[in-house]
LOTINU-435990 format. One record per residue: x, y, z of N, C-alpha, C in turn. Coordinates in steps of 0.001 Angstrom, whole numbers, plus 500000, padded with zeros to 6 digits. Layout:
! LOTINU-435990
XYZXYZXYZ
...
! end
This chain:
! LOTINU-435990
961245808454516326960559808219517588961485808503518771
962765808127518618963714808369519710963870809867519974
963897810645518902964027812092519069962817812660519802
961623812232519422960400812701520096960418812310521572
960873811090521862960951810624523254961923811487524046
963085811740523475964089812526524192963664813985524359
962983814531523368962472815908523492961444815976524617
960588814979524699959570814985525744960189814782527119
961185813919527223961888813738528497962560815046528905
963180815717527940963824817006528223962795818037528677
961620818031528071960564818954528474960143818692529920
959977817442530285959614817095531666960725817545532618
961974817338532226963095817782533066963064819301533239
962837820033532158962780821496532232961612821969533096
960482821278532996959351821606533873959759821483535335
960514820455535652960915820250537046961982821239537499
962786821713536573963700822807536916962874824055537237
961828824305536434960944825450536688960237825299538036
959771824076538354959133823850539654960129824132540780
961393823731540591962425824015541576962537825524541798
962615826275540717962739827735540816961531828329541535
960338827900541140959123828410541784959109828120543280
959449826904543646959322826489545041960494826938545920
961676827013545345962839827377546157963091828884546212
962787829578545115963184830980545025962030831964544870
960893831504544357959780832413544087958562832155544962
958664831234545894957541830812546723956802831982547367
957567832919547914956946834040548627956997835349547822
957283835228546538957285836381545631955941836426544901
955619837540544251954306837654543594953964836495542652
954912836045541840954615834941540924954316833648541685
955086833379542739954839832188543554953508832262544268
953192833424544827951909833594545523950748833367544567
950875833907543349949807833745542349949718832295541872
950867831703541597950892830333541068950280829340542051
950659829462543319950216828490544313949000828946545108
948521830132544786947294830668545393947332830642546922
948385831235547461948447831350548908948794832791549294
948550833083550532948818834430551038950298834558551402
950721835792551612952100836024552034952383835335553364
951401835348554269951577834693555567951719833177555404
950884832586554550950987831145554298952337830803553665
952767831650552743954053831415552091955196831499553085
955133832472553954956200832633554951956282831421555876
955141830903556274955144829782557215955500828447556558
955427828380555235955719827116554555956934827208553632
957665828299553710958784828534552786959843827439552847
960205826994554035961234825963554170960750824643553575
959499824296553815958943823062553244958907823137551718
958529824302551193958475824479549738959866824352549125
960860824913549788962227824812549285962678823347549251
962318822589550268962631821167550299961964820451549130
960713820765548905959969820174547789960609820566546464
961035821805546348961711822254545135962994821490544886
963726821221545950964961820459545819964678819071545253
963618818430545732963245817118545197962897817200543712
962236818268543308961956818447541885963252818594541100
964235819227541704965544819325541063966201817969540883
966037817094541881966587815748541756965908814985540616
964604815169540460963905814525539345964453815031538015
964638816341537908965193816924536683966599816390536423
967406816312537469968772815808537313968777814353536851
967887813544537412967794812149537007967401812006535547
966466812819535112966048812771533710967175813236532797
967891814285533204969034814765532416970119813695532344
970336813008533455971307811913533477970900810833532476
969629810449532516969142809447531570969341809891530130
969060811146529852969258811661528495970726811631528095
971605811948529046973036811989528731973599810620528386
972932809569528807973388808197528545972904807651527208
972056808404526520971522807923525244970667806687525440
970810805742524516970011804509524583970299803731525859
971505803848526381971863803138527618971131803714528830
970543804895528687969837805528529793968353805255529835
967890804326529028966448804041528974965894803689530349
966543802809531069966015802409532376966051803574533366
967029804452533248967102805630534112965937806561533806
965680806783532520964556807645532115963230807045532586
963063805750532414961825805090532843961635805247534349
962699805024535118962595805146536566962191806557536981
962895807564536476962598808929536905961251809420536374
960862809001535189959524809359534702958453808714535577
958677807475535989957725806822536893957643807577538217
958770808055538720958765808861539951957951810138539755
958117810790538619957361812008538331955866811697538277
955504810606537650954091810231537546953505809973538929
954209809229539755953727808956541116953573810267541888
954565811146541800954486812435542486953303813255541962
953077813229540661951968813974540079950613813437540488
950481812126540520949215811514540946948964811806542421
950000811686543235949851811986544661949502813459544871
950177814329544163949877815760544266948455816077543832
948007815430542777946633815649542316945625815176543350
945931814077544019945015813535545021945007814346546312
946146814968546640946252815631547939946225817154547872
946579817725546722946669819182546615945651819745545632
945678819250544397944750819761543393944876819000542090
943767818875541403943712818100540153944610818668539060
944874819970539099945696820611538078947076819946537980
947584819449539103948904818820539130948938817590538229
947814816919538114947739815744537248948081816121535808
947615817268535365947827817695533987949160818401533784
949613819111534794950860819875534678952084818979534882
951988818015535786953145817192536126953030815769535597
951946815082535909951858813661535578951642813409534088
950754814152533458950434813885532053951647814029531129
952445815099531235953638815146530375954577813961530608
954687813521531849955549812370532146954974811085531568
953664810938531583953026809756530990953303809727529488
953146810873528838953433810942527395954904810612527127
955801811201527914957232810931527739957534809453527967
956947808870528993957182807447529278956690806580528130
955520806874527618954995806099526482955931806184525279
956432807384525026957348807559523895958664806830524136
959193806891525337960444806188525648960265804681525485
959160804170526011958922802716525901958716802285524452
958107803143523654957891802813522237959173802933521419
960053803854521822961240804138521005962432803239521310
962507802769522536963741802060522914963491800611523148
! end
């Protein structure tokens, strides 16, 4: 169970590294435009905000990686950062689009359940 929990936490961390890349570096590139369904003009006007948002996703990934690096002693760190991801995902789903609930919040909910069951 601990292995499944840690694999899921790592997956959530990797997702947030990918979100960082999308928002900080690909926001105004074809993949970013397609992913976020905005025009080049919209991307240009919001690029700085997206980069800021990407940085926050990087902090979430770093926190989860930190929790993983601590092993069993990192349980509370993993729980905290997974809860942050869930809150961000629920807020994003409510304010931006429902897809965020499934892409961001649901994997974190599964990871949190596994962490709480395993540790």
